[in-house]
N, C-alpha and C positions, 0 to 999 in steps of 0.2 A: 734334606732340610737346609735352607739357607741359616748361616750364623745369626744368632740374636742379637741386635743392637740392644746393648745393657749398660746403663740404664737408658731408658728411652726420654729424649729430651721433653720438658716440661711445656717450652713455649714455641710455638710457630717460627719466631725470629731465630731459634736455634737450630731449626733444621726446617727450611720452607717447604721441602719437598713433600712433607706430613700433609699439606693440604693441595698439593697437586696430584693427578693420577699417577699411581705408580704400579702399574699391572706386574705381577710377580715378584714384587720386592719383598711383600710380608706375607708370611704364612699364617694360616688360621690361628695357629695356636699364639702366633706374635700379636695378632689382632685382639684375640680373648684377653691375653695377659695385659695389654695395654687398656683395655676396658676396665679391668679390675684395679689396675694402678690409678686410673682418673675417677674410680668409683662409680661411673654410670652403670656398671654391673658389679656382680660379686657378692660375698657374703655379707656385706654391710654397707647399704647406701643409706639414703636420707631419711627414710621414713620406718619408723618401727612397727610392729604388729598392732599397737593400740590406734595408732595415726590410722593405718590402712581401714581398721574396721569401722573406726568412726566416720571415715570419709564414705565409707560404703552404707552406713547407715544414713549419713546425710544425702547421699544420693536416692536410696529407696524413700525415704522421708519425703522427697518432692523438693529439696532445695535447688534453686534455678542455678545457683553458683555451682553446684556439682553436675548440673545436666548438661553444660557445654551447648546450649540451645537444640538439644536432642529430646524428641517426643518420645514416649514409650519405654524409656530406660529406668524409670521409676517404679513399675507395678511388678518387681521381681523379688523374690525372697533374697535375703542378704545372703544366706548361705549358698544360693546359686551364684551370685554377682563374685563372693568371695571364690567360688570354685573356677569361674572365668577367668579372674586375675590371675589365680593360682596357677591355672594351666599354662597362661601365656608368659608367666614371668620364672616358673619352675619351682615354687614354694609349697610348702605343708598346706593343704587346704582345710585341715582341720579346724572347725568353728570353734572349739573349745581352747584351743590355744590362744592365749590372750596378750601374751608378753612375748617379747624378744624381737630380734632383728627379722626384717624380711629379706631374704636373698633373691636376688636376679641373676638368673642362669645365663652368664655372658654367652654360651654357645646359642641360646635361644635369641639373644639379641643379634647375635651373627646372622643367624638364619633368617630373620627379619629384615636385617640391612639387605642382605642379598635379594629377598624379593623385593625390596624397595628398589633396589638398582636395577634389578632387572625390568620393572615397570616404567622407571624413569628413562632407561635406555630405550624402550619402546616408544616412550614419548617424544624423544630426541630423533628416532628414525623416522616417526610419522610427522614431524615437525609440529607437534601438538602446542597448544597455547597453553601456558602453565602459570599458576598463581602461587606464591611463596609467602608464608605468613608465620608470625610466632607471636605467641602470649608470653614468651619467656626470652626478651631480648637480651638479658644479661647472662643467659647459660648457653642457648640453642644457636645463637645468631651467626657463628663462624660456620657452621655445619650447613645452614641454609645458604649462606653467602657462596661456600664452595659448590655447593650442588647447583645453584643458579647459573654460575661461571660454567661450570661443566656441561648444563643443559643448552646455555645458548651456543657454545662452540660446537656443539654436536649438531645443531639444528632446530631446538624447540624455540619458541617465542616465550618471553617472560613478560607477561603483563603486570600492570600497575593500575588496576581499577581503584577508584575513590581516593586517588591521589590528592592529597591537601583538603579532603573532605572535612569539615568542622561542624562540631555541635555542643551544646550544653549537656551534661549528665550530672544530676544532682548538684548543681551549682557549679561544676567544673568544668573547664575547657578540654575538650577532647578532638583529636585529630588523627586521622589516618597518614602516616609517613612511610617513606620508602627508604631502606638502607640499601642502595645498590640492587634494587629489584626484589628486597624481601620487606613484606608490609610489617609495621608495628603500630601499635596504639601510642600516642604521644599527648601529654599535656602541655604543649608547647615548650616547655623547660626541660623535658626528658622524656626517655621512652618509658613504659608502665608495664608491669606484669598483670595479665588479665586473664579472665576466665569466660568474659562475656562474647556471646555470639554476634553482637550487634556491629560491630565494624566488618565482618564478612558479610552478615546480611546486607549492608551498603554496598560493600564492592559487588556481591552479586546482582545487584540492581542494574549494574552499567553492564557487566559481561556475564556469559556463562563459560567458563574456561572448560578445556578438555579434562585437566587434571589440576588438583590442589595438593600441596605439600605443606603440612601445616600442624598445628598442635591447638590443644585446649579449646575455647570456643570457636577459633577460626576455623578449627578443623569440624567441631561439632555442627556448625552452621551450613558447612559443605556438604557434609554427609546428610543432612537433614533435607538440604535442597536437592538431594541426588545427584551431586556430582562426585565423580570418581575421586577418591581423596587417599592419599598415603599420610597417616598420622603417627605422632609420636606421643605415647601415654605413659605417665609415671603409674607406679602400682597404687598410689592413693587417689589416682583420679581415674576412676573406672568406668566413667559413660562411653569412651571411645571403644573400649574393650567390649561393653555390653552389645554396642552396634555392630561390633565385628560378629559376636556369637549370634546376633540377630540375622546376620547375613545383608548387613546393609552395607558394610565395606569390607575391604579384603586385606589391606596391609596397613597393620598397627605395629609400631615399633615400642615395646614396651621395655623402658628402662629408666633410670634416674635421669629427669629432664632439666636439672639445674645444679650441673657441676660447673668446675671452671670451662670456659668456652673451648678452650683448645685441647680438652680431654676428649672431644668427640672425633679426632681425626681417624681412630680406627673404623667408626662408622662409616664416614666419608670414602675411606680406602675400600672398603666391602661393597659399597654402592658404585663407586668408580669403576670397579672392576669388570663391572658388565657393560663399560664403554670401549672396552679396549678392542 
């Protein structure tokens, strides 16, 4: 095993190589440790048990904000949904446990990132057309940007459907913007956190990509449309996990989706290893 770089740097500028493919540099143990340090996985992440159970209740009650544009994800017993999320994240599915932390097994995150990397590398080899999008622009953006660069260099095409598309939503300006190939929702003054499927639905009116890599409603709308999708889902956003267990999508990376952006570099390195 290689010697462990400790402590790992907190910012990309401290060690830019973290966001460039470094095949063989990091062991699986080092990547897992880095995920725990960043708190995208580990014994204590952002959402406790009560929050996760509340969000599951919202999903099964039919709350559109929890559905991410997916049909057929609300007519399921809450205990079944809890079991699905627990299976993906690796925590205790006991429905009677109402309090405490919800751990996320970093080894399961690593395995899901490996699966995502294999699919992304396949897309590059086949020169597929890929759409990248995030409803968490303050959290996941560096990961998507790095994956987008990796895909382009390896031969995939990064599409930008709906770029500049504008509309009014409940009296507010909305616009699809791209940050170096990654779609985000904007109010013209900044980027927005969103669960809504609407932006991706508009994007898919223009083009049907071979692959979407996204989260929240961007991912849900793509899955609903039958587009091959890699998605990221937090433990308190169960809709995409339910879609996976229904056989509608294959790769869902279940981890905390809103830690510091530079904390996702081990996920990128796990994905990039498949491009070596």
